[in-house]
N, C-alpha and C positions, 0 to 999 in steps of 0.2 A: 747345534754347532754348524758352522758354514761347511757346505759340501766340499769346497776346495781344501779346507783344512782336514776334513775327514779323509779325503783321498791321499793327502800327504801322510797322515798317520797310518794309512793302509799300505803305503809303499813297501815296507818290509815283507808283508804277505804277498804282494804282487811280485816282488823279486824272488821270493821262494818259489812261487808257482812258475815263474818264468824259467828259473834255473832248472827245476825238475822237468819241465816240458822240453827244454832244449837238450838236456842231458839224455832224456829218453830217446829223442831222435838220434842223437849221436851214438848211443849205446846200441840201438837197434841196427843202425847201419854197420857199426863195428862188428856185431854178431853175424851180420850177413856178408862179412868179408870185405867191407869197404872201409879202409883206414883213414879216409879223408878227414872226418871229424876229429879223430885223434891227432892227426898231423897238424891241424889248425888250432889245437888246444881247446876244442869245444867239449871235451869230456872233463869239464872242470866245474867246481862249485863257485868259482869266481864270477860274480854277476857281470863284471865288466867284459868278460869273454862273450857274453850273450846279449848285452844291453844294446838296444837301438834307441837313440836319443829321441827321435820323433815318436816312436812307439811309447816310450816312457812318458814323454810330455803329453801324449794323447790320453794316457791313463789318468794323469793328474788333472787334466782339463775336462775330459769327457767321460771318464770312468771305464774306458776300455783301452787296451794297448797290445803291443806285440814286441817280439824280439828279433834279432838278426836271424835270418834263416840259417839252419845248419847246412854247411856245404856237403853234398854227396856226389859220388861219381858212379852212375848206374853201370858203367862198364865193368865194375868189380862184382856186380851181382850176377848170380847164376840165372835168375829170371828177372830182368830189369823192371818189367811192368809190375809184377806181383811184389817184388821186394821194395820198390819205390813206394808202393801203396802201404806196405807194412811200416816202413819208416815214417811215412806221413801220418799214419794212425797212432804211432807210438806216443807222440807228444800229447794229443788230446786224451788218449787212454790213461796216461800217467796222471793228468790233472783230474780226471774223473775218479781214478782210484784214490787219490789223495782226498778228494771231496767225500767219497764214501767212507774212508778211514776216519776222518774227523767227525763225520756225522754219527758213526758208530760210537766213538768216544763220547760224544755229546749225549747219546741215548743212554749209555750205561754208567756214566759218572755224573755226579751232581756238580754243576757249575753255577753256584749262587752268586759269585762275584761278577759284577756288571762288566768289568774289563775282560775277564775270561770269556764270558758269553759273547762279547763283541768280537774277540779274536777268533773264537770257534765259528761263529756264524759267518764272519767275513772270509775266513779261510775256505769254507765250503763254497760260499758265493763266488769268490774270485776264481777259484779253480774251475768251477762250472763255466763261468764267463769265459775263461781262457780257452777251455775246450770247445765251447760252442762257437766263439768268434773265429777260432783257427780252423774250424771245419767249413767255413764259407769257401765255396769252390772257385776262388779266384786267386791266381798266383800273386805273391809267393806263399799264400796261406796253405795250410796242410790239406784242406779240402780239395785243392787243385791236384795234389799228388794222388789222392784217392780217385778223383774223376778221371785223371789221365789213364788209369788202369783199364777203364771201360771205353775209352775213345779210340777211334781209328787214327791213323797217322796224321791226317789232315787236322783233326781236332786237337791233337797234342801240339802240332805246329802252331795252331792259333793261340793256345795257352802260352807257348813260348814267346809269341810275338807281343802279347799284352803284358808280360811279366814286368818289364821296366816301369809300367804305369799302374800295376795292379793295386798297390796300396792306395793310390789316389782314387782309383775306381771304387775301392771298398769304402773309403771315407765319403765319397760322393753319395754312394748308395745308402750309407748309414745316416746321412744328413736328411734323407727322405723319411718323413714321420712314419710311414707304414713299415718300412724296412726295420727301423730301430725298434718299433713297437713289437714286431714279430720276433725279433731276436731276444728282446727283453722277456716276452711271454714264454719263450722256450726255456730261457734260463730260470725263470720263476717256476715253471712246471717241474724241471729237474730238481730244483732246490726244495720245492714242496714235497716231492717224492722222497728225498733223502732225509730231510730234517723233520723232527716231530713238531707238531703244532702246539 
């Protein structure tokens, strides 16, 4: 089957991973006393509240994508550096938890139907991909929120300065064969760890 058609068929799984990822960000911020995500309607199962058209198109064309960043206001946090890092980690953690949950189901239940195996394998794969991709430490991806917690003020200011161009920087880096290969190897390693052979 053509790769483009396969990615179209996988779009519902991608949307599920995207929604859970973004809701985890918003819920973490909400629990840390920042109501911004709730105010902007980001604690929602509606995919259109989270969908980034360029990110969705990137998934269909290239096999990886992203969502609109959840808005947060660090001024609400008791410890802005630490709490921003927690919010940044919440999305990838949710995806890895989903990947683990579906891998456990796959291990303990028999899925002889080819379509079910396809759904389960790709639910695990896409959630791992979403977690790994979003941990790249370039804004507006989640890895930059984690990195910011360890940077001095000048480093955080630099991240702020490149944020408007961040996605284009990420796409440029991923177009380099070595970067894409390294990302793919990490995803495969985690997938192999979770899924039975």
